[in-house]
Structures are given as structure tokens and as C-alpha cells.
N, C-alpha and C positions, 0 to 999 in steps of 0.2 A: 616525546607521547610518538609512535609510528606512524598515526593518525594524522601530526598536526598537518597544519596548510592542505590537509584535502575537504571537499565537500561532498556530504550525503543528500541529498536531495530525499524529501519524503512527501509523497502526494498524499491532502487527507489527514496531515497531520494537526489539526485542530482542535481533534478529539478521540476519544475510543484508544485502536489501536494504534495510530500513526503519529500522535502524543506522544505512548508509552515508546515505538521506538525512535521515536527521537528524542527525546531524555537519554535514551540507552548511546545511541551514538553519539549523545555532546560527552556523555559522562567516560566514552573510548577516544573524545578527543576528538571528533569530526568536529568541524563547522556545519552545522546544519541547514539547511534551506529548508524552511516551512511553508509550503504551499498547500492553501487552500481557499473556497471559497470568504470563509468565516471572516474578516479582519479583526472583529473582537478577539475570538476565541484564538485565531494565530495570533496576536498580541502574548494573550495569556498562557501559551506555549513559549513562547519566545523567553519572556519574562521569567518561568519555572526555570529553564535552560540555565537563564543567567544570574538567577539568584544562590546555586550550585558551582558559579566561573565557569560554565558551559559556555559555548558562541554558536546565536542564531541569529538567524534575519528573515522575516516573514515577506512572502512572496503570493499577491492574491492572482487569483486567475482561475477559472473553470477548465478541467481537464480535458473537455472535449471541445475546446476551443481553440483552435490553430495560433487564432492570432494572443488569447492569454498566454497560450506555452512560447511561443517566438520572446513576446515581453518579459515572462520571466525567465529564460534563459538567456538574454540578453543582460538581467537583471545579475543573476546569478556567475555568468563566465565573466563576469568583471569584478567579483570579490577578491582584495588583496589582503594580504597578511602585515604584517610589521613592519615591514621591509619594501612594503607595494611591488611587490610579486603579486603574481595571478595565482590563487589558490588553485589546485587540481579537483577537477569534478572526477569522482574515485567512485563515489553508488549513486544509483538511483534505487527507491524503491516503489512500485506504483500500488499504492492502497488507498487510494480514492474508493473507496464502495456508494453503492446505494441497492436497497434490499425493499423487496415491497410483496407481500401475501395476498395474492390473488388466486383464482380460479382460472383454470386457463380460457373457458372461454368468457369468460367480463374483462381477460388484458386487454387494454386499448393498440392499436398502432404503436399512437406517441409513447406509450408505456413500454413497449416492446423495444422502440429506437432508442430511448433514454437509457436502458438497463444495457445496452451495448455502447454506448455512447461512453456511458461513465468508466466500464469495466475493460470493454474490449478496442474501442478509439482512442481513448486517453494513454492507455498501454502502449499503441503505436505512438499516438503523437512524441510523448516523453522519452519512449526508447529511439527513435529517429534524433530528437533532438540532443541526448548525449552520448549516444556511439560515437560521433566525429571527433568530439575529446576526448574522449578512449582510448578514442584510436592512437593518437597524437602520442600517449604515456605507453603505449599497450600494456592497459590496464585496468580491469572495470570489474563492477561487482554489480547486478541488477537482478530484485529481487520482485518479484510480483507475486502479491497477495492474493492468495485466490480463497478456496474451499473447499470442504471434504464435499459439499452439494454439487462442486461442478465432476462429479464422477458420480452420481448416482441420479433420482427421481424422485419427486416431488407432486402432489397433486394441487399444492399453493404457491411453488415459487419458481415452478417451470423458465419463467423467461428470465428467472438469478440465475439460474443452475445451467442456463444453457450459454449464457454469457461466458461465468464461470469455464464452466469447461472448454470454450473458447480462447480465453486466459490459460487454462493447461496447456493447450495446444500452441498456442504463442510463444511460450516459454520454453519450449522442446524448440521449434521452430529456430529462434533467436540464437538459443545454445549450439547446433548446428551452426549458425551462420558466422556466428562473428569469434569463435573459440581459437583460429587463428591470429586475432588482435589481443589474446589478454583477456578478453574479457568472458565472464563467467555468467549464466544466467539461470536462475533456480526461480522455484516457486513455493510459497510457505503454504500451507492449506489446511487451517483453524476446522474445529468443527466448533459447536455453540459456543459462542463469549457473550457474554453481558455486558453490552455497550450501549449508548444513546438509542442507535440504529436497530434494536431488538426491541425497547420498547415503542419506539413509534410505530408499529405496525398491531398495538395494543385492538384496534377497532374490527381487522380484517381477522385477527385469533378470535377475538369472541365472534365474529361473523360469520366466518368459516370452519372453526375449529370448535366452535364453540366454550373457549377459554381465553381466561386473560393471557397477556403476553408474561405476564408474572406468572402464571398459572402454567404455561407453556414450557419457558424457562423451569421450575420444579420439576417437571413432567421428567423431563430430558437430564435433569441433574442425579436420575436414579435408575433414567433410562441407557444410559451410556454407561463404559466399563472406564472412561476417563473421568466423567462427570462433566462440569463448565470451565471451559476454559479461561485465564484472564487473558488479560494484554500483554503483563509482564512476561506470560509466558510467550508467549508468541513475539514479543520484542528480542527476548535472549537467543533462539533461535535465527533471528535477522540479523544479532548482531555478530555471529559465529557466521553466517553465511558470506557477510559485509570485511572480514576480515582475511587476512592471508593465511588464518588458520584453518580455513575451509580448502584450500587448496586447489585439486582438482575438479571439486563436487562441481557439476555442471549438467544441466537437461532433468533436474531433477524436482520435484515433486514432495516437500516432506510436511509428512502428519504431523498437527499438535494436537 
């Protein structure tokens, strides 16, 4: 397989979009480095991949912790093939996410800080960690999972949208910076996705919008031309960008 002995790192791969991406990568032959904070769910992702003959390992850590990211990269960079040769770190997906529904005047400084730590600081830390390995091979694929909200506005997710807009900009800056090293950097920008993350804001949907998370999903399903997006649909786009077939596509924000 063309991706044999290549490593694909996926942050936030313990559930939702990240898990779907990890499973798709394993089908494409990558050794998937499943990264996240929840060890139980991380192990579940690894077992799902292994049950279909794929390769995966779990690496625990918080995306916003420099020491955690350094520890993960030490583990991942030492992964070897059956001949005891080091595997190539070829792909990074900055997927770890955090969302909160809250009015602008109610958001605390700590909540703003956390939103940017997960989406912006995390993307910086992992990108800084993998690029030196990719430069050695003059090859790499970095995909940032952003959001259609990063190009929009909202009364109740302003700090989320500001962080996602920063990710959009970071993607384009990296694409310019690393293009001479054979590394492409793109964003995949989903609209509304049915994930656990959405339902975690149920109380605030009721408080600020007067309807439940389930009711808000139902409203968006008929209000949007594309309806609701599945994690599998996002994973397919990411898989394309992670493989050689994506060619010179670089610095793009691809909506799903």
C-alpha cells in the first residue's frame, strides 16, 4: 500500500469527527497516531481500527500543553515497522475541538482563553512539532479542521468563531511558509455536524435560543441547502487532502 510505514497524527481522535478521520486513514494504510485526553475513548478508537486489520496507537495528552505534545511526539517519532525502521510522519490533522454557546457579555476571560488554547495554540504546537520531521522527507500533509463559522458571525458562539477564523489564517500562513519543503497545509471547514460536542451545549441552547440542541439541529437540517453533515463525509475530504492525489492543493479552505 502507498501509505504503508507512514504515520498520520489525528488530534481529538477519541470520538466524533476525529475518530471517523482516524478510521478512514487506517483503511488507507496509515499507522494512525490517535491523540486525545480521554484514554478510554482513545483505546476504543484504536480497537475499532485494529478490528479491521488497521494499525493505530493511542497517545494521551492535552493539545494546549507543550509538555504533553512533546511527550506524544517522542512516542510517535519512535514508531517502527516490522523491519525495525522508523516510520515516516507524513500527515497531521489538527482536529481537537471545543465549542460553547454563550452570549458575548456572559463569556468569561477563562472561557475565551480556553477556546483559543484548544483551537489556535494546539494547532501551533503540533505544527511546530511535526514540520521538522516532514522537512527531512521533503513531504507532508497538514489539515486543520476549522468551521464554516470561522468566516461568519453569531450572537452566541463569538469566541468559537473568532478562534476558528484564526485557524483559517494560520492555515494560509503555513501554506506559504512550508510550500518549499514539500508540505501542503489546508483547512476542511464543516457546517453543522451531528456530534456529541453539539449536544454538550443543550442547556445553553435552551437558555439563549429557547430550544434544545436537538431542536436546533432539526432547524438547521431544513434551513441549510446541504442539511446536516456527517463525520464520514468530512473524513473522506480529509483523506483526499492527506494523499498524493491532492497534488498541489495548498492554502485552501474547503467547505463541507
